[in-house]
C-alpha positions in Angstrom: 22.9 364.7 309.9 26.5 365.7 309.1 25.6 369.4 309.7 24.3 368.6 313.2 27.3 366.4 314.1 29.7 369.1 313.0 28.5 371.3 315.8 30.8 369.3 318.2 33.8 370.8 316.3 32.5 374.3 315.6 29.5 373.9 313.4 29.0 374.1 309.6 31.7 375.7 307.5 31.4 379.4 307.0 31.1 381.3 303.7 34.6 382.7 303.9 36.5 379.6 305.2 39.6 378.6 303.4 39.2 375.0 302.2 40.8 372.7 299.7 44.4 373.4 300.8 45.0 370.4 303.0 48.2 368.7 301.8 47.8 365.4 303.7 44.2 364.9 304.9 42.5 364.7 301.6 38.9 363.3 301.7 40.2 359.9 300.5 42.9 359.7 303.1 40.5 360.8 305.9 38.1 358.1 304.8 40.8 355.5 304.8 41.7 356.5 308.3 38.1 356.1 309.4 38.0 352.7 307.7 41.0 351.6 309.7 39.1 352.6 312.9 36.1 350.5 311.9 38.3 347.6 310.8 40.0 347.7 314.3 36.5 347.5 315.8 35.9 344.5 313.7 39.1 342.8 314.9 38.2 343.5 318.5 34.8 342.1 317.9 36.4 338.8 316.9 39.1 338.9 319.6 37.2 337.1 322.4 37.3 333.9 320.2 41.1 334.1 320.0 41.8 333.7 323.7 44.0 330.8 324.7 42.3 328.0 326.7 43.7 325.9 329.5 46.1 323.0 329.0 44.1 319.9 327.9 44.5 316.3 329.2 46.8 315.5 326.3 49.0 318.4 327.2 47.9 320.5 324.2 46.7 324.1 324.2 43.9 325.4 322.1 41.4 328.2 321.9 39.0 328.7 324.8 35.5 328.2 323.2 34.1 326.7 326.3 30.5 327.6 327.3 29.7 328.3 323.6 31.9 331.4 323.8 31.7 331.9 320.0 28.0 332.6 320.3 27.7 334.2 323.7 30.5 336.7 322.8 29.2 337.0 319.2 32.8 336.7 318.0 32.3 333.7 315.6 34.4 333.8 312.4 34.5 331.1 309.8 38.3 331.6 309.6 39.0 329.9 312.9 37.2 326.6 312.6 38.0 326.2 308.9 41.7 326.3 309.7 41.4 322.8 311.1 38.3 321.6 309.3 39.9 322.1 305.9 43.2 320.6 306.9 45.1 323.9 306.6 46.7 323.3 310.0 48.4 320.2 308.5 49.9 322.3 305.7 48.0 320.4 303.0 47.1 322.1 299.7 43.5 323.0 299.2 41.5 321.0 296.6 44.1 318.2 296.8 43.5 317.4 300.5 40.3 315.5 301.3 38.6 314.1 304.4 35.5 312.1 305.2 32.6 313.8 307.0 29.9 311.7 308.7 26.3 312.5 307.8 23.3 312.3 310.1 22.3 308.8 308.9 25.8 307.4 309.6 27.0 307.5 306.0 30.1 309.4 305.0 30.8 312.1 302.4 34.3 312.9 300.9 34.9 316.6 301.4 37.3 319.1 299.9 37.9 322.8 300.2 34.5 324.4 299.7 35.5 327.9 298.4 36.2 329.2 294.9 39.8 328.9 293.8 41.1 332.4 294.6 39.6 332.3 298.1 41.1 328.9 298.7 44.5 329.9 297.5 44.3 333.0 299.7 43.7 330.7 302.7 46.6 328.5 301.7 49.0 331.4 301.3 47.9 332.8 304.7 48.5 329.4 306.3 52.1 329.3 304.8 52.8 332.8 306.2 51.4 331.9 309.6 53.5 328.7 309.8 56.6 330.6 308.7 55.9 333.2 311.4 55.3 330.6 314.0 58.6 328.9 313.1 60.7 332.0 313.9 61.6 331.9 317.6 62.3 335.6 318.0 58.9 336.8 316.7 56.0 337.3 319.0 54.4 333.9 319.7 50.8 332.8 319.8 48.7 329.8 318.9 49.2 329.0 315.2 45.5 329.5 314.5 45.6 332.9 316.1 48.6 333.9 313.9 46.7 332.6 310.9 43.6 334.6 311.7 45.6 337.8 312.1 47.3 337.2 308.7 44.0 336.6 307.1 42.5 339.7 308.8 45.4 341.9 307.7 44.8 340.9 304.0 41.1 341.4 304.3 41.6 344.8 305.9 43.8 345.9 303.0 41.1 344.5 300.6 38.4 346.6 302.3 40.7 349.7 302.2 41.0 349.1 298.5 37.1 348.9 298.3 36.9 352.3 300.2 39.4 353.9 297.9 37.7 352.6 294.7 34.3 353.7 296.0 35.5 357.2 296.7 37.0 357.4 293.3 33.8 356.2 291.7 31.7 358.7 293.7 33.5 361.6 292.0 34.8 364.8 293.4 31.4 366.4 294.0 30.1 363.5 296.1 33.3 362.0 297.3 32.1 362.0 301.0 29.3 359.6 300.1 32.0 356.9 300.3 32.4 357.6 304.0 29.6 355.2 304.7 31.6 352.5 303.0 34.4 353.2 305.4 32.2 353.6 308.5 29.5 351.0 307.8 28.3 349.0 310.9 28.5 346.0 308.7 32.3 346.4 308.5 32.6 346.3 312.3 30.5 343.1 312.4 31.4 341.2 309.2 34.8 342.4 307.8 36.5 339.3 309.3 33.6 336.9 309.4 34.6 335.3 306.1 36.7 336.2 303.0 34.2 338.4 301.1 36.3 341.6 301.3 38.5 340.1 298.6 35.5 340.0 296.2 34.3 343.5 297.1 37.8 344.8 296.3 37.9 343.2 292.9 34.3 344.3 292.1 34.9 347.9 293.1 38.2 348.2 291.3 36.7 346.5 288.2 34.0 349.1 288.1 36.6 351.8 288.6 38.6 350.5 285.6 35.4 350.6 283.6 34.7 354.1 284.7 38.1 355.1 283.6 37.5 353.6 280.1 39.8 350.6 280.5 37.5 347.8 279.6 40.1 345.0 279.4 41.4 345.8 282.9 37.9 345.9 284.1 37.3 342.5 282.7 40.5 341.1 284.3 39.5 342.5 287.8 35.9 341.2 287.5 37.2 337.8 286.4 39.5 337.7 289.5 36.6 338.7 291.7 34.5 335.9 290.1 37.3 333.5 291.1 37.0 334.6 294.7 33.2 334.8 294.9 31.0 334.5 291.9 29.0 337.8 292.4 31.5 340.2 290.7 30.8 338.4 287.4 27.1 339.3 287.8 28.1 343.0 287.2 28.6 342.1 283.6 24.8 341.8 283.3 24.0 345.5 283.8 26.9 346.5 281.5 25.4 344.3 278.8 21.9 346.0 278.8 23.4 349.5 279.2 25.9 349.0 276.4 23.1 347.5 274.2 21.0 350.6 274.8 24.0 352.9 274.0 25.6 351.0 271.1 28.8 350.3 273.1 28.9 346.6 272.5 32.5 346.6 271.5 33.6 347.8 274.9 31.4 345.3 276.6 32.7 342.5 274.4 36.3 343.3 275.4 35.4 343.4 279.1 33.5 340.1 278.9 36.3 338.4 277.0 38.9 339.5 279.5 36.7 338.4 282.4 36.1 335.0 280.9 39.8 334.5 280.1 40.9 335.5 283.5 38.4 333.3 285.3 39.4 330.3 283.2 43.1 331.1 283.6 42.7 331.0 287.4 40.4 328.0 287.6 41.8 325.7 284.8 45.0 324.5 286.6 43.0 323.5 289.7 40.2 322.0 287.6 42.7 319.9 285.6 44.9 318.8 288.5 42.2 318.3 291.2 38.9 318.0 289.5 37.0 316.7 292.5 38.3 319.4 294.8 37.6 322.1 292.2 34.0 320.9 291.8 33.3 320.8 295.6 32.2 324.4 295.6 29.5 323.7 293.0 28.5 320.3 294.5 28.1 321.8 297.9 26.0 324.8 296.8 23.7 322.5 294.7 23.1 320.2 297.7 22.7 322.9 300.4 19.2 323.4 301.7 17.6 326.8 302.4 20.1 328.9 304.4 18.8 330.2 307.8 19.0 333.8 306.4 17.1 333.0 303.2 13.5 334.1 302.6 12.5 330.5 302.1 13.6 329.6 305.6 11.8 332.6 307.0 8.5 331.4 305.5 9.2 327.8 306.8 9.9 329.2 310.3 6.6 331.1 310.6 4.3 328.8 308.8 5.6 325.3 309.5 5.9 324.7 305.8 8.4 321.9 305.0 9.8 323.5 301.9 9.5 322.8 298.2 11.2 319.5 298.5 9.9 318.4 301.9 12.3 316.7 304.4 15.6 315.9 302.7 17.7 312.8 303.3 21.4 313.4 304.0 23.1 314.3 300.8 19.9 314.7 298.9 19.7 317.7 296.5 16.8 320.1 296.9 16.0 320.1 293.2 12.8 322.0 293.3 14.2 324.7 295.6 17.2 325.1 293.2 14.8 325.5 290.2 12.6 328.0 292.0 15.5 330.0 293.2 17.0 330.1 289.7 13.7 331.0 288.1 13.1 333.8 290.6 16.6 335.2 289.9 16.0 335.0 286.1 12.8 336.9 286.6 14.7 339.6 288.5 17.2 339.8 285.7 14.5 340.1 283.0 12.8 342.8 285.0 16.0 344.8 285.5 16.8 344.5 281.8 13.3 345.7 280.8 13.7 348.7 283.3 17.1 349.5 281.9 15.9 349.5 278.3 12.6 351.3 278.9 13.6 354.0 281.4 13.2 357.6 280.0 16.9 358.2 280.8 19.6 355.6 280.7 20.1 354.3 284.3 23.4 354.6 286.0 25.7 351.6 286.2 25.7 351.6 290.0 21.9 351.6 290.1 21.5 348.5 288.0 24.4 346.7 289.7 22.8 347.3 293.1 19.4 346.1 291.9 20.9 342.9 290.4 23.0 341.9 293.5 20.2 342.7 295.9 17.8 340.7 293.7 20.2 337.8 293.8 20.5 337.8 297.5 16.7 338.1 298.0 15.9 335.2 295.7 18.9 333.0 296.5 18.6 330.0 298.9 21.8 331.2 300.6 22.4 334.6 302.2 25.3 334.2 304.5 25.5 337.2 306.9 28.7 338.5 305.4 27.2 338.7 301.9 25.6 342.0 302.9 29.1 343.5 302.5 28.5 343.0 298.7 25.8 345.6 298.8 27.6 348.3 300.8 29.6 350.0 298.1 26.9 349.5 295.5 24.2 350.9 297.7 26.3 354.0 298.5 27.0 354.7 294.8 23.4 353.9 293.7 21.4 355.7 296.4 23.4 358.5 298.1 21.0 359.1 301.0 23.0 358.7 304.2 20.3 358.4 306.8 18.4 355.8 304.8 21.6 353.8 304.1 22.8 354.0 307.7 19.4 352.8 309.0 19.6 349.7 306.7 23.2 349.0 307.5 22.5 349.2 311.3 19.5 346.9 311.0 21.5 344.4 308.8 24.3 344.4 311.3 21.9 343.8 314.2 20.8 340.6 312.6 24.0 339.1 313.9 22.8 339.3 317.5 19.7 337.1 317.3 21.6 334.8 314.8 24.3 334.0 317.4 21.8 333.5 320.2 19.6 331.4 318.0 22.6 329.1 317.3 23.2 329.1 321.1 19.9 327.2 321.5 17.0 327.7 323.7 18.2 325.1 326.1 21.4 327.2 326.7 19.3 330.4 327.3 19.4 331.3 323.6 16.6 332.7 321.5 13.8 330.9 319.6 14.2 330.7 315.8 11.4 333.2 315.2 13.3 336.0 316.9 16.1 335.5 314.4 14.0 335.0 311.3 11.9 338.0 312.3 14.9 340.2 312.1 15.9 338.6 308.8 12.4 339.5 307.5 12.9 343.1 308.6 16.3 343.1 306.9 14.8 341.8 303.6 12.1 344.4 303.8 14.7 347.2 304.2 16.6 345.9 301.2 13.4 345.8 299.1 12.7 349.4 300.2 16.1 350.4 299.0 15.4 348.7 295.6 12.1 350.6 295.4 13.9 353.9 296.0 16.5 353.1 293.3 13.8 352.2 290.8 11.9 355.4 291.6 15.0 357.5 290.9 15.5 355.6 287.6 12.0 356.4 286.5 12.3 360.0 287.9 15.9 360.9 287.1 15.3 364.5 288.2 15.3 363.2 291.8 18.7 361.5 291.5 21.2 363.5 293.6 24.1 362.1 291.6 22.8 363.6 288.4 22.5 367.1 289.8 24.5 369.9 288.1 24.7 368.2 284.7 26.4 365.0 285.8 25.5 361.8 283.9 27.1 358.7 285.2 30.4 358.8 287.2 30.7 355.0 286.9 29.6 354.9 283.3 33.0 355.1 281.6 32.2 354.6 277.9 28.5 355.0 278.7 29.0 358.4 280.4 27.2 361.0 278.2 26.5 358.4 275.5 23.2 359.0 273.6 20.5 356.3 273.3 21.1 354.2 270.2 19.3 350.9 270.7 19.6 348.4 267.8 16.7 348.5 265.3 16.0 344.8 265.9 14.7 345.5 269.4 10.9 345.6 269.6 9.3 348.9 270.5 8.4 347.8 274.0 12.1 347.4 274.7 13.1 350.9 273.6 13.4 354.0 275.8 9.9 355.1 276.9 8.7 358.4 275.5 11.4 358.7 272.9 10.5 357.8 269.3 13.1 355.7 267.6 15.2 357.7 265.2 14.9 356.8 261.6 18.1 355.9 259.7 18.9 358.6 257.1 17.9 357.7 253.6 20.7 357.3 251.1 21.3 360.3 248.9 20.3 360.0 245.2 21.7 361.9 242.3 19.3 364.4 240.7 
């Protein structure tokens, strides 16, 4: 694909071309520039929702979302409505501020900031900067919510650039251009500013980079910070656990886990002590949420008329059975990945297992918000460096945004029926499952792994890179590497 595209600027490089002497446009800098272009496309995609509306009857001016603009123009971003919904426009501190929300049955529910602590603090700091900007008369003026969105978007853009840089560093010099798909992913143009997930991808990618550079404590700190923004970076400790167990590197894993736990507690503890109800809102809300429109459970309900594991729920009722089934399915995925990691003929790469785990979580979870797909982008690029396959999946995943917006618009407003949306979700899920199958195939057939060509072991492995198999003797034989007999411990020498 790249060879054919290069014909527009002269064709493939010749045998006698002079390369490697660029002083400024190194591969990483070129990819960062490409990422800036796609982030700009992402900002312009949200720009229609930032237009100022006419003066209202009360003399106030707000955004023009008339005619369901946020869905028709497909420019919706959680950042804009949450600015008022979570009382940020009033300058109130998240987790301390509360409000009452009316349910469908007329009862009320006390609500707080619904995001993990680091994401909530990020929103608060962005609000403080936006209000300070808005208060300076000689600076360019705009609606306060527009300034707030731009402040948030700038920080998220920096976070995604960090993700691109870390992904390029993890890819290694021989495959550095694999990370170009992280910079130029269609998902970036659609979802970079839909929510705050770029913060978590930056911490996850830099955490893996610290691990790759054999700095386990720093890796734990970064993964702990990522877990305080979105919980998924903490899941990456699971693959490290089974790979360190197989390679007798449990000391490094213990240091990383301890640092991650200490960091997560250090960030969360002050909020949990000062504002326990606000801190617990994230966990309460996620336990009470029904199946998300993007979840596989809702897809089945959409096409079959099934009412779900718990049937119709009353307002505020917890879907206990759905929660249990979703958790059991994810535990089964974890067990399967652990068995694969321990039994594979050659130790799997860290990126391969991390991708399988996060993809398995999204497929089995009851919530798959559209921007969650950003979690998979750097992991997929590092796990499966096949550009055409990855680009096809990313394009399909990004396209799901179109029927989603028109489904929310409603059939009565010339929108799309639910099955048009859930049908594309099903295709997206099948594409992710296909990627998982390809990754598993390369784990079982390491000779087909492009990353391991030319004697490379695991660029993300860090302490695991080049480490021999040394599973503990207490592991049963069916959990030891397949096709490799367990080495016997040397017998103690005796004097003759």
